[in-house]
ZAMARGU-4260 file (C-alpha; in steps of 0.2 Angstrom, whole numbers, plus 5000, padded with zeros to 4 digits):
<rodrens>
0) 5021/5182/5381 | 5029/5177/5363 | 5024/5186/5348 | 5010/5178/5337 | 5008/5178/5318
5) 4998/5172/5304 | 5004/5172/5286 | 5007/5162/5270 | 5022/5152/5263 | 5022/5148/5245
10) 5036/5139/5235 | 5037/5146/5217 | 5044/5134/5204 | 5057/5140/5193 | 5056/5134/5175
15) 5046/5118/5179 | 5028/5122/5178 | 5028/5126/5159 | 5038/5110/5155 | 5027/5100/5165
20) 5011/5107/5156 | 5019/5104/5139 | 5022/5085/5144 | 5004/5083/5150 | 4998/5090/5133
25) 5010/5079/5123 | 5004/5064/5133 | 4986/5069/5130 | 4989/5070/5112 | 4997/5053/5112
30) 4982/5045/5121 | 4971/5053/5108 | 4980/5045/5094 | 4980/5028/5102 | 4960/5030/5104
35) 4959/5035/5086 | 4969/5020/5080 | 4959/5009/5091 | 4942/5016/5083 | 4949/5014/5065
40) 4955/4995/5068 | 4937/4992/5075 | 4929/4999/5059 | 4941/4988/5048 | 4936/4973/5060
45) 4917/4977/5056 | 4920/4979/5038 | 4929/4961/5036 | 4916/4953/5047 | 4903/4960/5036
50) 4911/4954/5020 | 4913/4937/5028 | 4895/4936/5032 | 4890/4941/5015 | 4902/4928/5008
55) 4895/4913/5018 | 4877/4918/5014 | 4883/4918/4995 | 4890/4901/4997 | 4874/4895/5005
60) 4864/4902/4991 | 4875/4894/4978 | 4874/4877/4986 | 4855/4879/4988 | 4854/4882/4970
65) 4864/4867/4966 | 4853/4856/4978 | 4838/4862/4968 | 4846/4857/4951 | 4852/4840/4959
70) 4833/4837/4964 | 4829/4841/4946 | 4841/4830/4939 | 4835/4816/4951 | 4818/4818/4944
75) 4825/4816/4925 | 4834/4801/4931 | 4819/4793/4938 | 4810/4796/4922 | 4824/4788/4911
80) 4825/4773/4923 | 4806/4771/4923 | 4807/4772/4904 | 4821/4759/4904 | 4833/4771/4896
85) 4846/4770/4909 | 4851/4757/4922 | 4844/4758/4940 | 4861/4762/4946 | 4859/4779/4940
90) 4845/4782/4951 | 4856/4777/4967 | 4870/4788/4961 | 4858/4803/4959 | 4851/4801/4976
95) 4868/4800/4983 | 4874/4815/4975 | 4858/4824/4982 | 4861/4818/5000 | 4879/4825/4998
100) 4873/4841/4992 | 4860/4842/5007 | 4873/4840/5019 | 4885/4853/5012 | 4869/4865/5012
105) 4867/4861/5030 | 4885/4865/5033 | 4884/4881/5025 | 4869/4886/5035 | 4879/4883/5051
110) 4894/4894/5043 | 4882/4908/5040 | 4876/4907/5059 | 4894/4908/5065 | 4899/4922/5053
115) 4882/4932/5059 | 4888/4928/5078 | 4905/4935/5074 | 4899/4950/5065 | 4888/4955/5080
120) 4902/4950/5092 | 4913/4963/5084 | 4899/4976/5084 | 4895/4972/5102 | 4879/4982/5104
125) 4876/4984/5123 | 4857/4982/5120 | 4859/4965/5113 | 4852/4969/5096 | 4856/4956/5082
130) 4861/4964/5066 | 4861/4956/5049 | 4870/4961/5033 | 4854/4967/5025 | 4852/4980/5040
135) 4858/4997/5035 | 4867/5000/5052 | 4880/5013/5045 | 4877/5030/5041 | 4878/5037/5023
140) 4894/5047/5026 | 4904/5031/5031 | 4898/5022/5015 | 4901/5006/5024 | 4889/4995/5013
145) 4896/5000/4997 | 4914/5000/5004 | 4920/5010/4989 | 4931/4995/4983 | 4940/4999/4967
150) 4935/4990/4950 | 4945/4974/4950 | 4947/4976/4931 | 4956/4993/4933 | 4975/4996/4929
155) 4982/4999/4946 | 4997/5010/4950 | 5013/5003/4956 | 5017/5002/4974 | 5031/5015/4972
160) 5019/5028/4966 | 5008/5027/4981 | 5019/5021/4995 | 5022/5039/5002 | 5004/5044/5001
165) 5000/5027/5010 | 5011/5030/5024 | 5006/5048/5027 | 4991/5043/5038 | 4998/5028/5047
170) 4993/5030/5066 | 5008/5019/5071 | 5019/5031/5064 | 5010/5046/5071 | 5010/5037/5088
175) 5029/5033/5086 | 5033/5051/5082 | 5022/5058/5097 | 5030/5046/5108 | 5047/5055/5103
180) 5039/5071/5107 | 5034/5064/5124 | 5051/5059/5128 | 5059/5075/5124 | 5047/5084/5135
185) 5049/5072/5148 | 5068/5074/5147 | 5066/5093/5150 | 5055/5090/5165 | 5067/5080/5173
190) 5083/5091/5169 | 5074/5106/5175 | 5072/5097/5192 | 5090/5104/5195 | 5084/5121/5194
195) 5082/5128/5212 | 5065/5135/5217 | 5061/5151/5226 | 5051/5150/5243 | 5042/5167/5248
200) 5032/5171/5263 | 5023/5185/5271 | 5011/5189/5285 | 5008/5199/5301 | 5016/5197/5318
205) 5009/5205/5334 | 5010/5205/5353 | 4996/5210/5364 | 4997/5225/5376 | 4996/5214/5392
210) 5012/5205/5386 | 5022/5220/5382 | 5032/5231/5396 | 5024/5247/5391 | 5007/5240/5390
215) 5005/5245/5371 | 5000/5234/5356 | 5015/5230/5345 | 5013/5223/5328 | 5018/5223/5310
220) 5019/5214/5292 | 5034/5204/5288 | 5039/5197/5271 | 5054/5185/5267 | 5061/5175/5253
225) 5074/5160/5252 | 5081/5148/5239 | 5075/5130/5241 | 5078/5113/5233 | 5096/5117/5229
230) 5103/5101/5221 | 5119/5100/5232 | 5118/5083/5238 | 5108/5075/5223 | 5108/5081/5205
235) 5095/5070/5197 | 5109/5062/5186 | 5101/5044/5185 | 5084/5051/5181 | 5091/5062/5168
240) 5101/5048/5160 | 5086/5036/5160 | 5075/5050/5151 | 5089/5052/5138 | 5089/5033/5135
245) 5070/5033/5133 | 5072/5047/5121 | 5084/5037/5110 | 5073/5022/5112 | 5058/5032/5105
250) 5069/5038/5090 | 5075/5020/5086 | 5057/5014/5088 | 5051/5027/5075 | 5064/5021/5063
255) 5059/5002/5065 | 5041/5007/5064 | 5043/5016/5048 | 5053/5002/5040 | 5040/4989/5045
260) 5026/5000/5039 | 5034/5001/5022 | 5034/4982/5021 | 5017/4979/5027 | 5009/4992/5015
265) 5019/4984/5001 | 5013/4967/5005 | 4996/4971/5008 | 4995/4980/4991 | 5003/4965/4982
270) 4990/4954/4990 | 4977/4965/4984 | 4983/4965/4966 | 4984/4946/4966 | 4966/4945/4973
275) 4960/4956/4959 | 4969/4946/4946 | 4961/4930/4953 | 4944/4938/4953 | 4946/4944/4934
280) 4951/4926/4930 | 4936/4919/4938 | 4924/4931/4929 | 4932/4932/4912 | 4938/4915/4909
285) 4933/4901/4922 | 4915/4906/4925 | 4910/4909/4908 | 4918/4892/4901 | 4910/4883/4915
290) 4892/4889/4912 | 4893/4884/4894 | 4901/4867/4899 | 4888/4862/4912 | 4873/4867/4900
295) 4881/4855/4887 | 4883/4842/4899 | 4866/4842/4905 | 4859/4841/4888 | 4871/4827/4883
300) 4864/4816/4897 | 4846/4821/4892 | 4849/4815/4874 | 4859/4799/4880 | 4875/4805/4874
305) 4883/4805/4891 | 4882/4794/4907 | 4876/4800/4924 | 4894/4799/4932 | 4901/4811/4920
310) 4887/4824/4923 | 4888/4822/4942 | 4907/4824/4941 | 4904/4839/4930 | 4891/4847/4942
315) 4903/4844/4957 | 4917/4854/4947 | 4904/4867/4943 | 4898/4869/4961 | 4917/4870/4966
320) 4920/4884/4953 | 4904/4894/4959 | 4910/4893/4978 | 4928/4897/4972 | 4922/4913/4963
325) 4912/4918/4979 | 4928/4915/4990 | 4939/4925/4976 | 4926/4939/4978 | 4927/4939/4997
330) 4946/4938/4996 | 4946/4954/4984 | 4935/4964/4997 | 4945/4958/5011 | 4962/4961/5004
335) 4956/4979/5000 | 4951/4981/5019 | 4967/4974/5024 | 4976/4987/5012 | 4965/5000/5021
340) 4970/4993/5037 | 4988/4996/5033 | 4987/5013/5027 | 4975/5018/5041 | 4963/5027/5029
345) 4946/5020/5025 | 4945/5034/5011 | 4961/5031/5002 | 4959/5033/4984 | 4970/5024/4971
350) 4973/5033/4955 | 4968/5020/4943 | 4965/5019/4925 | 4948/5011/4919 | 4951/4998/4906
</rodrens>
């Protein structure tokens, strides 16, 4: 005989939904920046692995050429020993020098295989395709093969002239700034938990004729409203305090990140300038003088003006110079890659003056 009813109850949040949506959007933006940072870092890893692979191949090629020259020298020594112009000990020395070079070439081949494996490990192709440095695996827009490295003979600007621009695209600064925004919006969401909500209800209630004294159907609509979630016993004080501390922490982290970024960019740029200077010294001074010296040494031995020991020592020094030049070149490319890694912009352009 009790009245029956059907209806709907709904709690309406006051000043909460918009703040929660803004927090979600800010958190999404933070995640997107972290993803972009990871992608960029991976690009730099591939770029560096590519340079190292090319460098190890260049070293192998240099050592192989030196092995060929050593084999030619051995034939010259054999002829001079046979003619009685030099003692037989020269032949033993030449054979030992050749065997040493062969072992170095074998080691260089292993280094190439290791660099190739590391290159493919970073690319991490799911189809298990093995890429080599000669493969054009990058699109033309990225210009990965050319890598757009500045001319090492250029006059580079001072770090003070490029620092602001270099920091402009740093992902860690963008992330740290976005973390402040997330913390601010999170504080708003928690603070607005103190605002009461409104509960509304409505429906239809009725009583059948068999349950009424006058045997008539009674019914009608009803509506109502009430204030709920009133913070009388708990006002979210600890949560608000914790969110405020997280905001302060995010602000301090941004200042710290910016300070470290300035130092990292400065250090990377100084290493790049040093690598450029070393490479220029190799190409303008050391390599030129060494080429002339090794030619003179070979001719001096062939004409009997020099002994084999001096020539072998000279050739070993020359080999070290060639390998050193390759590593100086690789260090130049890698130091530029490391600078780009610090500025977080693979298309960063230095305003250089060509000499």
